[in-house]
N, CA, C and O of each residue as an XYZ file, in Angstrom:
596
protein
N     -21.965    -41.577     88.086
C     -20.534    -41.846     88.117
C     -19.950    -41.163     89.353
O     -20.205    -39.984     89.595
N     -19.175    -41.901     90.124
C     -18.577    -41.385     91.344
C     -17.133    -40.957     91.044
O     -16.232    -41.793     90.980
N     -16.927    -39.651     90.862
C     -15.628    -39.117     90.453
C     -14.571    -39.299     91.535
O     -13.406    -39.542     91.221
N     -14.957    -39.186     92.798
C     -14.016    -39.394     93.900
C     -13.513    -40.832     93.914
O     -12.331    -41.081     94.151
N     -14.414    -41.773     93.659
C     -14.029    -43.183     93.620
C     -13.063    -43.444     92.459
O     -12.086    -44.179     92.607
N     -13.344    -42.839     91.316
C     -12.460    -42.984     90.150
C     -11.074    -42.446     90.485
O     -10.072    -43.091     90.178
N     -11.004    -41.271     91.112
C      -9.720    -40.665     91.483
C      -8.951    -41.574     92.434
O      -7.744    -41.761     92.280
N      -9.646    -42.137     93.412
C      -9.001    -43.037     94.382
C      -8.484    -44.305     93.713
O      -7.461    -44.849     94.130
N      -9.172    -44.780     92.690
C      -8.722    -45.958     91.949
C      -7.493    -45.632     91.101
O      -6.588    -46.457     90.972
N      -7.461    -44.435     90.527
C      -6.375    -44.062     89.625
C      -5.019    -43.957     90.318
O      -4.012    -44.423     89.786
N      -4.990    -43.352     91.490
C      -3.710    -43.035     92.128
C      -2.800    -44.251     92.310
O      -1.639    -44.177     91.908
N      -3.252    -45.355     92.886
C      -2.327    -46.497     93.008
C      -1.933    -47.089     91.652
O      -0.829    -47.612     91.504
N      -2.824    -47.013     90.665
C      -2.514    -47.552     89.332
C      -1.547    -46.656     88.559
O      -1.013    -47.057     87.524
N      -1.327    -45.445     89.065
C      -0.349    -44.530     88.463
C       0.985    -44.574     89.206
O       1.886    -43.789     88.911
N       1.113    -45.475     90.154
C       2.355    -45.598     90.903
C       2.337    -44.854     92.223
O       3.379    -44.713     92.863
N       1.168    -44.372     92.649
C       1.039    -43.665     93.914
C       1.253    -42.169     93.777
O       1.738    -41.682     92.756
N       0.881    -41.449     94.829
C       1.009    -39.985     94.822
C       2.441    -39.534     94.566
O       2.672    -38.523     93.903
N       3.398    -40.289     95.093
C       4.803    -39.903     94.946
C       5.291    -40.011     93.499
O       6.340    -39.456     93.170
N       4.570    -40.699     92.641
C       4.952    -40.824     91.230
C       4.310    -39.742     90.356
O       4.657    -39.616     89.181
N       3.392    -38.972     90.907
C       2.668    -37.959     90.127
C       3.342    -36.603     90.332
O       3.356    -36.072     91.443
N       3.897    -36.050     89.260
C       4.564    -34.753     89.320
C       3.562    -33.628     89.090
O       3.551    -32.634     89.816
N       2.724    -33.796     88.074
C       1.808    -32.730     87.683
C       0.591    -33.323     86.990
O       0.647    -34.426     86.447
N      -0.520    -32.571     87.014
C      -1.743    -33.005     86.329
C      -2.488    -31.793     85.793
O      -2.491    -30.721     86.399
N      -3.105    -31.984     84.667
C      -3.994    -30.989     84.073
C      -4.978    -31.759     83.198
O      -4.969    -32.990     83.189
N      -5.813    -31.054     82.476
C      -6.713    -31.740     81.546
C      -6.995    -30.838     80.353
O      -6.863    -29.616     80.423
N      -7.387    -31.478     79.261
C      -7.868    -30.760     78.085
C      -9.360    -31.069     77.986
O      -9.979    -31.411     78.993
N      -9.932    -30.959     76.834
C     -11.370    -31.173     76.673
C     -11.788    -32.623     76.914
O     -12.922    -32.882     77.318
N     -10.882    -33.567     76.668
C     -11.259    -34.976     76.763
C     -10.326    -35.840     77.619
O     -10.697    -36.948     78.006
N      -9.120    -35.344     77.919
C      -8.108    -36.193     78.550
C      -7.564    -35.615     79.844
O      -7.392    -34.404     79.977
N      -7.299    -36.487     80.780
C      -6.537    -36.153     81.972
C      -5.080    -36.325     81.563
O      -4.684    -37.395     81.102
N      -4.284    -35.276     81.730
C      -2.885    -35.290     81.287
C      -1.983    -35.215     82.499
O      -2.063    -34.279     83.294
N      -1.117    -36.222     82.632
C      -0.281    -36.355     83.821
C       1.192    -36.423     83.456
O       1.563    -37.022     82.446
N       2.021    -35.813     84.273
C       3.460    -36.005     84.172
C       3.825    -36.894     85.349
O       3.601    -36.537     86.506
N       4.388    -38.054     85.044
C       4.762    -39.027     86.062
C       6.282    -39.123     86.146
O       6.976    -38.941     85.146
N       6.793    -39.407     87.326
C       8.236    -39.611     87.481
C       8.671    -40.816     86.661
O       9.697    -40.781     85.982
N       7.881    -41.879     86.731
C       8.204    -43.111     86.020
C       6.944    -43.639     85.342
O       6.065    -44.191     86.005
N       6.855    -43.473     84.026
C       5.686    -43.926     83.267
C       5.494    -45.444     83.356
O       4.377    -45.937     83.200
N       6.573    -46.178     83.604
C       6.485    -47.639     83.664
C       5.668    -48.118     84.862
O       5.184    -49.250     84.874
N       5.518    -47.261     85.864
C       4.721    -47.635     87.036
C       3.218    -47.541     86.764
O       2.416    -48.101     87.511
N       2.840    -46.841     85.707
C       1.422    -46.703     85.361
C       0.928    -48.003     84.727
O       1.547    -48.536     83.806
N      -0.181    -48.493     85.229
C      -0.768    -49.741     84.734
C      -1.910    -49.409     83.769
O      -3.079    -49.390     84.157
N      -1.556    -49.148     82.511
C      -2.517    -48.675     81.515
C      -3.695    -49.627     81.332
O      -4.839    -49.177     81.251
N      -3.442    -50.917     81.266
C      -4.539    -51.882     81.047
C      -5.526    -51.864     82.207
O      -6.738    -51.912     81.995
N      -5.011    -51.793     83.433
C      -5.896    -51.741     84.606
C      -6.653    -50.416     84.644
O      -7.825    -50.383     85.019
N      -5.993    -49.329     84.260
C      -6.643    -48.014     84.226
C      -7.795    -48.027     83.221
O      -8.847    -47.439     83.474
N      -7.602    -48.693     82.086
C      -8.645    -48.758     81.064
C      -9.891    -49.503     81.532
O     -10.953    -49.378     80.922
N      -9.771    -50.274     82.605
C     -10.916    -51.010     83.153
C     -11.720    -50.200     84.168
O     -12.753    -50.663     84.651
N     -11.255    -49.001     84.492
C     -11.976    -48.142     85.436
C     -13.178    -47.527     84.717
O     -13.101    -47.179     83.539
N     -14.276    -47.402     85.438
C     -15.497    -46.815     84.881
C     -15.212    -45.446     84.259
O     -14.578    -44.597     84.886
N     -15.673    -45.236     83.046
C     -15.545    -43.955     82.372
C     -14.290    -43.779     81.550
O     -14.223    -42.861     80.733
N     -13.289    -44.627     81.736
C     -12.026    -44.511     80.999
C     -12.196    -45.119     79.613
O     -12.631    -46.260     79.465
N     -11.842    -44.328     78.601
C     -11.965    -44.779     77.205
C     -10.619    -45.191     76.618
O     -10.567    -45.767     75.530
N      -9.527    -44.900     77.331
C      -8.193    -45.271     76.870
C      -7.140    -44.629     77.748
O      -7.402    -43.638     78.429
N      -5.932    -45.208     77.729
C      -4.815    -44.687     78.510
C      -3.516    -45.004     77.775
O      -3.327    -46.122     77.294
N      -2.624    -44.023     77.689
C      -1.364    -44.211     76.987
C      -0.376    -43.121     77.388
O      -0.747    -42.107     77.978
N       0.872    -43.353     77.056
C       1.933    -42.385     77.316
C       2.374    -41.788     75.987
O       2.592    -42.506     75.011
N       2.505    -40.449     75.963
C       2.916    -39.766     74.737
C       3.501    -38.404     75.059
O       2.931    -37.653     75.851
N       4.622    -38.080     74.458
C       5.236    -36.749     74.556
C       5.460    -36.298     75.994
O       5.205    -35.140     76.326
N       5.928    -37.189     76.839
C       6.238    -36.833     78.212
C       5.044    -36.803     79.151
O       5.175    -36.428     80.316
N       3.875    -37.200     78.648
C       2.678    -37.209     79.477
C       2.014    -38.582     79.430
O       2.058    -39.278     78.416
N       1.401    -38.953     80.545
C       0.535    -40.119     80.564
C      -0.878    -39.570     80.450
O      -1.291    -38.748     81.268
N      -1.619    -40.013     79.451
C      -2.923    -39.439     79.165
C      -4.023    -40.487     79.349
O      -3.909    -41.628     78.903
N      -5.089    -40.055     80.021
C      -6.238    -40.923     80.253
C      -7.459    -40.256     79.626
O      -7.820    -39.140     79.999
N      -8.086    -40.933     78.685
C      -9.222    -40.373     77.961
C     -10.513    -40.656     78.736
O     -10.834    -41.805     79.040
N     -11.243    -39.582     79.049
C     -12.545    -39.692     79.707
C     -13.664    -39.145     78.830
O     -14.786    -39.650     78.868
N     -13.372    -38.136     78.055
C     -14.384    -37.522     77.218
C     -14.860    -36.189     77.780
O     -14.641    -35.864     78.947
N     -15.512    -35.437     76.915
C     -16.016    -34.110     77.256
C     -17.070    -34.193     78.350
O     -17.932    -35.072     78.334
N     -16.990    -33.275     79.291
C     -17.968    -33.202     80.362
C     -17.680    -34.127     81.533
O     -18.267    -33.968     82.603
N     -16.795    -35.079     81.349
C     -16.433    -36.002     82.416
C     -15.034    -35.680     82.933
O     -14.800    -35.678     84.141
N     -14.105    -35.410     82.018
C     -12.699    -35.236     82.402
C     -12.512    -34.115     83.421
O     -11.709    -34.257     84.343
N     -13.230    -33.008     83.275
C     -13.053    -31.900     84.218
C     -13.507    -32.285     85.627
O     -12.910    -31.843     86.608
N     -14.542    -33.093     85.737
C     -15.029    -33.542     87.046
C     -14.073    -34.565     87.664
O     -13.832    -34.542     88.870
N     -13.538    -35.450     86.845
C     -12.543    -36.408     87.334
C     -11.292    -35.658     87.775
O     -10.711    -35.969     88.815
N     -10.878    -34.672     86.985
C      -9.675    -33.891     87.316
C      -9.809    -33.203     88.676
O      -8.879    -33.244     89.481
N     -10.936    -32.583     88.935
C     -11.140    -31.901     90.221
C     -11.006    -32.883     91.386
O     -10.329    -32.592     92.372
N     -11.645    -34.036     91.272
C     -11.559    -35.058     92.322
C     -10.143    -35.618     92.421
O      -9.640    -35.855     93.520
N      -9.505    -35.829     91.276
C      -8.149    -36.374     91.243
C      -7.156    -35.406     91.885
O      -6.309    -35.819     92.677
N      -7.258    -34.133     91.547
C      -6.341    -33.126     92.102
C      -6.476    -33.062     93.625
O      -5.475    -32.982     94.338
N      -7.710    -33.096     94.116
C      -7.924    -33.094     95.573
C      -7.306    -34.333     96.216
O      -6.594    -34.235     97.215
N      -7.581    -35.485     95.638
C      -7.115    -36.752     96.197
C      -5.586    -36.868     96.138
O      -4.968    -37.387     97.068
N      -4.983    -36.389     95.058
C      -3.531    -36.493     94.887
C      -2.776    -35.339     95.540
O      -1.551    -35.385     95.652
N      -3.499    -34.301     95.973
C      -2.855    -33.138     96.583
C      -2.127    -32.277     95.572
O      -1.062    -31.729     95.858
N      -2.710    -32.160     94.384
C      -2.107    -31.381     93.298
C      -2.820    -30.041     93.178
O      -4.048    -29.965     93.240
N      -2.026    -28.985     93.006
C      -2.600    -27.654     92.817
C      -3.271    -27.609     91.449
O      -2.676    -27.994     90.442
N      -4.507    -27.139     91.422
C      -5.262    -27.080     90.172
C      -4.985    -25.796     89.400
O      -4.702    -24.751     89.987
N      -5.070    -25.889     88.087
C      -5.073    -24.719     87.219
C      -3.738    -24.092     86.899
O      -3.715    -22.968     86.397
N      -2.611    -24.759     87.162
C      -1.314    -24.174     86.859
C      -0.747    -24.807     85.592
O       0.111    -25.687     85.655
N      -1.234    -24.352     84.449
C      -0.826    -24.919     83.152
C       0.651    -24.681     82.878
O       1.308    -25.529     82.275
N       1.187    -23.543     83.309
C       2.610    -23.248     83.085
C       3.497    -24.240     83.834
O       4.501    -24.706     83.296
N       3.128    -24.561     85.071
C       3.904    -25.528     85.853
C       3.847    -26.906     85.203
O       4.838    -27.637     85.209
N       2.699    -27.262     84.645
C       2.564    -28.548     83.971
C       3.464    -28.599     82.732
O       4.154    -29.594     82.508
N       3.460    -27.547     81.940
C       4.321    -27.502     80.747
C       5.796    -27.562     81.132
O       6.588    -28.208     80.446
N       6.168    -26.901     82.214
C       7.554    -26.936     82.690
C       7.926    -28.353     83.130
O       9.044    -28.800     82.879
N       7.005    -29.060     83.782
C       7.256    -30.441     84.203
C       7.486    -31.343     82.995
O       8.355    -32.214     83.024
N       6.712    -31.137     81.939
C       6.897    -31.909     80.700
C       8.274    -31.620     80.114
O       8.997    -32.535     79.719
N       8.625    -30.349     80.063
C       9.914    -29.944     79.488
C      11.071    -30.558     80.271
O      12.012    -31.081     79.673
N      11.013    -30.502     81.596
C      12.085    -31.062     82.416
C      12.184    -32.571     82.234
O      13.285    -33.119     82.185
N      11.046    -33.243     82.132
C      11.061    -34.689     81.930
C      11.688    -35.028     80.574
O      12.509    -35.941     80.479
N      11.305    -34.300     79.539
C      11.855    -34.554     78.207
C      13.336    -34.219     78.139
O      14.086    -34.903     77.443
N      13.775    -33.185     78.843
C      15.185    -32.791     78.841
C      16.056    -33.861     79.486
O      17.222    -34.001     79.117
N      15.523    -34.616     80.435
C      16.327    -35.627     81.125
C      16.777    -36.736     80.178
O      17.768    -37.410     80.458
N      16.081    -36.940     79.076
C      16.459    -37.972     78.102
C      17.361    -37.434     76.999
O      17.923    -38.217     76.233
N      17.512    -36.125     76.902
C      18.281    -35.521     75.810
C      19.737    -35.995     75.748
O      20.196    -36.317     74.652
N      20.499    -36.060     76.861
C      21.901    -36.506     76.739
C      22.029    -37.911     76.158
O      22.915    -38.156     75.340
N      21.164    -38.835     76.562
C      21.203    -40.184     76.017
C      20.905    -40.161     74.521
O      21.589    -40.822     73.739
N      19.893    -39.405     74.126
C      19.529    -39.321     72.710
C      20.678    -38.750     71.888
O      20.953    -39.227     70.787
N      21.341    -37.743     72.412
C      22.454    -37.140     71.675
C      23.608    -38.120     71.521
O      24.268    -38.133     70.482
N      23.864    -38.946     72.543
C      24.910    -39.968     72.435
C      24.560    -40.990     71.358
O      25.433    -41.411     70.600
N      23.300    -41.388     71.284
C      22.858    -42.339     70.265
C      23.048    -41.736     68.870
O      23.518    -42.413     67.956
N      22.684    -40.478     68.715
C      22.834    -39.804     67.420
C      24.304    -39.755     67.015
O      24.632    -40.035     65.862
N      25.184    -39.407     67.934
C      26.623    -39.348     67.619
C      27.141    -40.709     67.169
O      28.010    -40.794     66.301
N      26.606    -41.766     67.758
C      27.056    -43.111     67.410
C      26.549    -43.552     66.036
O      27.312    -44.083     65.228
N      25.254    -43.329     65.774
C      24.653    -43.838     64.539
C      24.727    -42.865     63.362
O      24.593    -43.284     62.212
N      24.932    -41.607     63.622
C      24.961    -40.605     62.546
C      26.217    -39.740     62.647
O      26.107    -38.520     62.771
N      27.405    -40.341     62.597
C      28.613    -39.535     62.795
C      28.856    -38.502     61.696
O      29.489    -37.478     61.953
N      28.371    -38.745     60.487
C      28.619    -37.820     59.379
C      27.557    -36.726     59.244
O      27.793    -35.719     58.576
N      26.398    -36.912     59.868
C      25.308    -35.943     59.759
C      24.663    -35.703     61.126
O      23.452    -35.870     61.273
N      25.446    -35.320     62.110
C      24.870    -35.231     63.453
C      23.774    -34.183     63.610
O      22.806    -34.423     64.331
N      23.896    -33.045     62.966
C      22.871    -32.015     63.179
C      21.551    -32.413     62.526
O      20.481    -32.172     63.087
N      21.623    -33.021     61.342
C      20.412    -33.453     60.648
C      19.703    -34.545     61.448
O      18.493    -34.467     61.659
N      20.437    -35.551     61.890
C      19.858    -36.640     62.678
C      19.373    -36.135     64.027
O      18.311    -36.535     64.502
N      20.158    -35.253     64.642
C      19.808    -34.749     65.967
C      18.428    -34.112     65.959
O      17.622    -34.359     66.856
N      18.155    -33.300     64.957
C      16.871    -32.609     64.892
C      15.709    -33.591     64.812
O      14.665    -33.371     65.426
N      15.885    -34.658     64.069
C      14.806    -35.638     63.933
C      14.722    -36.559     65.137
O      13.631    -36.857     65.623
N      15.869    -37.008     65.616
C      15.856    -38.002     66.691
C      15.619    -37.374     68.060
O      14.758    -37.836     68.808
N      16.365    -36.336     68.395
C      16.274    -35.737     69.720
C      14.983    -34.964     69.896
O      14.315    -35.105     70.920
N      14.624    -34.155     68.921
C      13.424    -33.333     69.042
C      12.173    -34.051     68.575
O      11.059    -33.607     68.855
N      12.342    -35.136     67.877
C      11.201    -35.926     67.438
C      10.631    -35.419     66.125
O      10.929    -34.308     65.686
N       9.816    -36.244     65.514
C       9.088    -35.820     64.337
C       7.706    -36.431     64.376
O       7.472    -37.466     65.000
N       6.816    -35.775     63.705
C       5.432    -36.244     63.667
C       5.006    -36.334     62.216
O       5.552    -35.651     61.349
N       4.032    -37.176     61.965
C       3.543    -37.314     60.600
C       2.524    -36.231     60.320
O       1.595    -36.004     61.095
N       2.718    -35.574     59.203
C       1.826    -34.505     58.782
C       0.835    -35.092     57.787
O       1.184    -35.330     56.631
N      -0.402    -35.326     58.230
C      -1.401    -35.940     57.366
C      -1.736    -35.076     56.161
O      -2.215    -35.588     55.149
N      -1.494    -33.776     56.253
C      -1.774    -32.906     55.114
C      -0.648    -32.948     54.095
O      -0.783    -32.398     53.003
N       0.475    -33.600     54.441
C       1.603    -33.698     53.530
C       1.563    -34.948     52.690
O       2.607    -35.427     52.248
N       0.395    -35.484     52.460
C       0.261    -36.715     51.688
C       0.607    -36.442     50.226
O       0.103    -35.500     49.614
N       1.464    -37.275     49.695
C       1.848    -37.146     48.295
C       1.166    -38.241     47.488
O       0.504    -39.116     48.044
N       1.332    -38.184     46.187
C       0.780    -39.233     45.344
C       1.364    -40.569     45.777
O       2.548    -40.649     46.105
N       0.578    -41.581     45.782
C       1.037    -42.891     46.203
C       0.693    -43.170     47.664
O       0.991    -44.248     48.178
N       0.072    -42.210     48.327
C      -0.390    -42.432     49.686
C       0.661    -42.282     50.763
O       0.377    -42.572     51.925
N       1.881    -41.837     50.424
C       2.928    -41.682     51.437
C       2.694    -40.465     52.305
O       2.159    -39.458     51.841
N       3.092    -40.553     53.562
C       2.966    -39.402     54.455
C       4.351    -38.818     54.687
O       5.338    -39.551     54.748
N       4.421    -37.520     54.812
C       5.677    -36.829     55.005
C       5.925    -36.523     56.463
O       5.021    -36.066     57.161
N       7.158    -36.773     56.946
C       7.456    -36.389     58.323
C       7.620    -34.882     58.430
O       8.230    -34.255     57.564
N       7.086    -34.311     59.471
C       7.262    -32.904     59.753
C       8.153    -32.808     60.984
O       7.798    -33.343     62.035
N       9.285    -32.148     60.885
C      10.214    -32.052     61.986
C       9.840    -30.852     62.846
O       9.627    -29.749     62.343
N       9.765    -31.089     64.145
C       9.479    -30.026     65.101
C      10.764    -29.716     65.843
O      11.355    -30.603     66.459
N      11.197    -28.478     65.791
C      12.439    -28.064     66.437
C      12.166    -27.525     67.822
O      11.185    -26.811     68.035
N      13.030    -27.863     68.764
C      12.868    -27.373     70.142
C      13.354    -25.941     70.251
O      13.301    -25.352     71.330
């Protein structure tokens, strides 16, 4: 597998170097903060050798490569994109800033649709909620777990 070639293929499909704010990786995924997620061509990215999936979630565009591959792709990608490697704090800050940019719009929507319960709706809508698989009740229902910012 040619990691440099993969990195060179990824950059234009992510909207170019100017669209990439930050990059890091976990055990299996390349995690990117993009200026505009809509510029990322997920279907085309999924056709690149070694890519097992691509999607946007929680302020990051994530590309699944798998254990033992993602770190090698990340090194080549960081060099090719001109991104400083190993700054996890800067990456988290980039995610936070990207998510904060949508907060005023979300708060306006909450005020419009939940005028009588703005704080309750705000916590779920603005900060998001995730399904807690361990909160399964009888009947197979899943319980939402609210995460507060």
